[in-house]
C-alpha positions as CSV (number, residue, x, y, z in Angstrom):
1,M,8.2,-19.5,17.8
2,I,7.0,-22.4,15.7
3,L,4.5,-21.9,12.8
4,D,3.0,-24.3,10.3
5,L,3.3,-22.2,7.1
6,H,1.2,-24.3,4.8
7,A,-2.3,-25.6,5.7
8,H,-5.6,-26.0,4.0
9,T,-9.1,-25.8,5.5
10,D,-12.3,-27.0,4.0
11,A,-12.4,-23.7,2.1
12,S,-10.0,-25.5,-0.3
13,D,-11.7,-27.9,-2.7
14,D,-9.5,-30.9,-1.7
15,S,-9.5,-30.4,2.1
16,R,-11.9,-31.8,4.7
17,A,-10.5,-30.0,7.7
18,P,-12.4,-27.2,9.5
19,I,-10.3,-24.5,11.0
20,E,-11.6,-25.2,14.5
21,G,-10.8,-28.9,14.0
22,Y,-7.1,-27.9,13.6
23,L,-7.1,-25.8,16.7
24,K,-8.7,-28.4,18.9
25,W,-6.2,-31.0,17.6
26,L,-3.2,-28.7,18.3
27,R,-4.4,-28.0,21.8
28,K,-4.9,-31.7,22.5
29,K,-1.6,-32.8,20.9
30,R,0.6,-30.0,22.2
31,D,3.2,-32.4,23.5
32,L,3.7,-33.9,20.0
33,V,3.3,-30.9,17.8
34,P,4.3,-27.8,19.8
35,I,2.9,-25.3,17.3
36,D,2.3,-21.7,18.2
37,G,0.5,-20.7,15.1
38,I,-0.7,-21.8,11.6
39,V,-0.9,-20.0,8.2
40,L,-3.9,-21.0,6.1
41,T,-2.9,-21.0,2.4
42,E,-6.1,-21.9,0.6
43,H,-5.8,-23.0,-3.1
44,R,-6.3,-20.4,-5.8
45,Q,-8.3,-18.0,-3.7
46,W,-8.3,-15.1,-1.2
47,N,-11.3,-14.0,0.9
48,P,-10.7,-10.5,2.4
49,D,-13.6,-10.9,4.8
50,V,-12.4,-13.8,6.8
51,D,-11.5,-13.0,10.4
52,Y,-10.2,-15.5,12.9
53,R,-9.4,-13.2,15.8
54,D,-12.0,-14.8,18.1
55,L,-10.6,-18.2,17.4
56,E,-7.1,-16.9,18.1
57,D,-8.1,-15.6,21.5
58,R,-10.1,-18.7,22.4
59,Y,-7.4,-21.2,21.5
60,E,-4.3,-19.0,22.1
61,I,-2.9,-20.0,18.6
62,V,-1.8,-17.4,16.0
63,I,-3.8,-17.7,12.8
64,L,-2.5,-16.0,9.7
65,R,-3.4,-16.3,6.1
66,G,-1.7,-16.6,2.7
67,A,-2.6,-18.3,-0.5
68,E,-1.3,-21.1,-2.8
69,V,-1.3,-20.3,-6.5
70,E,-0.4,-22.3,-9.6
71,T,2.2,-21.1,-12.1
72,D,4.3,-22.4,-15.0
73,Y,7.0,-23.3,-12.5
74,G,4.7,-25.2,-10.1
75,H,2.8,-24.1,-7.0
76,I,3.8,-21.0,-5.0
77,L,2.8,-19.8,-1.6
78,L,2.0,-16.1,-1.2
79,Y,2.5,-14.4,2.1
80,G,1.5,-10.8,2.8
81,V,-1.5,-10.9,0.4
82,N,-3.2,-7.5,0.1
83,D,-5.7,-5.7,-2.1
84,E,-3.0,-4.6,-4.6
85,M,-1.9,-8.2,-5.0
86,T,-5.4,-9.5,-5.7
87,A,-6.0,-6.7,-8.2
88,R,-2.8,-7.6,-10.0
89,F,-3.3,-11.4,-10.1
90,D,-6.2,-13.7,-10.7
91,F,-5.5,-16.3,-8.1
92,S,-7.9,-18.8,-9.8
93,D,-5.7,-18.8,-12.9
94,V,-3.7,-22.1,-13.0
95,H,-1.3,-20.7,-15.5
96,L,0.2,-17.7,-13.8
97,D,3.7,-16.6,-14.9
98,A,6.0,-17.5,-12.0
99,Q,8.6,-14.9,-12.6
100,T,6.0,-12.2,-12.7
101,V,4.4,-13.5,-9.5
102,V,7.8,-13.6,-7.6
103,S,8.8,-10.1,-8.8
104,E,5.5,-8.4,-8.4
105,V,4.6,-9.9,-5.1
106,E,7.9,-8.6,-3.7
107,K,7.2,-5.1,-5.0
108,L,3.7,-5.2,-3.5
109,G,5.0,-5.9,0.0
110,G,4.8,-9.7,0.1
111,I,6.9,-12.8,-0.5
112,A,6.3,-15.6,-3.0
113,A,7.8,-18.9,-2.0
114,P,7.7,-22.1,-4.0
115,C,6.1,-25.0,-2.1
116,H,6.8,-28.8,-2.2
117,P,9.7,-28.1,-4.8
118,G,10.7,-31.8,-4.9
119,R,7.2,-33.0,-6.1
120,P,6.8,-34.1,-9.7
121,T,5.1,-31.8,-12.1
122,I,4.1,-29.1,-9.6
123,G,7.5,-28.7,-7.9
124,L,10.3,-26.3,-8.7
125,C,13.0,-28.9,-9.0
126,E,11.5,-30.6,-12.1
127,H,11.0,-27.2,-13.8
128,Y,14.6,-26.2,-13.2
129,E,15.7,-29.2,-15.2
130,H,14.6,-27.5,-18.4
131,K,13.9,-23.9,-17.6
132,A,16.0,-21.0,-16.4
133,P,16.1,-20.4,-12.6
134,L,13.6,-17.8,-11.3
135,E,15.1,-14.5,-10.2
136,G,14.2,-13.2,-6.7
137,V,13.3,-16.4,-4.9
138,L,14.4,-16.1,-1.3
139,A,13.0,-19.2,0.3
140,V,11.4,-22.5,-0.6
141,E,9.5,-25.1,1.4
142,A,12.3,-27.4,2.6
143,L,10.0,-29.8,4.4
144,N,6.5,-30.6,3.3
145,G,4.4,-32.9,5.4
146,G,2.7,-34.4,2.3
147,S,5.8,-35.1,0.3
148,R,6.8,-38.7,-0.6
149,R,10.1,-40.3,0.1
150,G,12.9,-38.5,-1.7
151,E,11.0,-35.4,-2.5
152,N,12.2,-33.3,0.4
153,E,15.7,-34.6,-0.2
154,R,15.7,-33.1,-3.7
155,V,14.9,-29.7,-2.1
156,G,18.1,-29.8,0.0
157,Q,20.1,-30.0,-3.3
158,L,18.1,-27.1,-4.7
159,M,18.8,-24.9,-1.7
160,G,22.5,-25.7,-1.8
161,A,22.7,-24.9,-5.5
162,F,20.8,-21.6,-5.3
163,G,21.3,-20.4,-1.7
164,Y,17.6,-20.5,-0.9
165,K,16.4,-20.4,2.7
166,G,14.2,-23.2,3.8
167,F,11.0,-23.3,5.8
168,G,8.5,-26.1,6.7
169,G,4.8,-26.7,6.4
170,S,2.5,-29.6,6.9
171,D,0.4,-29.0,3.7
172,A,-2.4,-30.5,5.9
173,H,-5.7,-31.3,4.3
174,L,-6.7,-33.5,7.3
175,V,-7.0,-32.4,10.9
176,S,-4.5,-35.1,12.2
177,L,-1.8,-33.8,9.9
178,I,-1.6,-30.3,11.0
179,G,1.8,-29.2,12.3
180,I,3.8,-32.3,11.4
181,C,6.2,-30.1,9.5
182,A,6.7,-26.5,10.5
183,T,9.1,-23.6,10.8
184,E,10.9,-22.4,13.9
185,F,11.6,-18.6,14.0
186,E,14.1,-16.9,16.3
187,R,11.7,-14.0,16.8
188,D,8.1,-13.8,17.6
189,I,5.5,-13.4,14.8
190,R,2.1,-11.9,15.6
191,D,0.9,-10.7,12.2
192,V,1.5,-11.1,8.5
193,D,3.9,-8.2,8.4
194,D,6.1,-9.9,11.0
195,L,5.9,-13.1,8.9
196,V,7.0,-11.4,5.7
197,R,9.8,-9.6,7.4
198,E,11.1,-12.7,9.0
199,L,10.9,-14.8,5.9
200,R,12.9,-12.1,4.0
201,E,15.4,-11.1,6.6
202,G,15.1,-13.3,9.8
203,S,16.6,-16.5,11.0
204,Y,14.5,-19.7,10.8
205,R,14.6,-23.4,10.1
206,A,12.3,-26.2,9.0
207,V,11.3,-28.6,11.8
208,D,9.9,-32.1,11.5
209,F,7.6,-33.7,14.0
210,R,6.5,-36.7,11.8
211,E,8.5,-39.3,13.6
212,Q,7.2,-38.5,17.1
213,V,3.6,-38.4,15.7
214,R,4.1,-41.8,14.1
215,A,5.5,-43.2,17.3
216,A,2.6,-42.0,19.4
217,R,0.2,-43.7,17.0
218,G,2.0,-47.0,17.7
């Protein structure tokens, strides 16, 4: 099963992509980006009232949600967000303590995974050059569809040094970028509990569809 674990809709302040735009694109481009589901990780927010079940049924695509928060070690994706987590952390705070986030999110039933680690300023690699490694990190975003040349390669070195698992996400902010990087799981994922379990204990790998998308564009 293939999921794009990192995408932003127009609910995020820097994205112009409506959720249904993503779903229509994925249905149309199934031969290029064979995505079974997406995880919406809006910046610095969590809306407990959002419900995408009707869209899931209509487009036959799994739609899960997480969040992207900002910390003193860069940006981190949160999966398994719940009421206890939103009570514990102010997601709008751009100076969250990363070690506290990683440790507390795990205790509260979720998983905190640094995203685009190779990116300057907001990536984990740069912070590890002058700070102690975070404890409790299990996985990082090995492939990010928005990263520049060399940034994803830095993540490979990070994973080798610290034994992190690696997943993939498009980091899409535009409809045409959804699914270009994703994660292939050995087992099916139907809800957020499945996702958290598989990211912690399962077998998965980052997959890259960028070349075939570029080729199709000519």
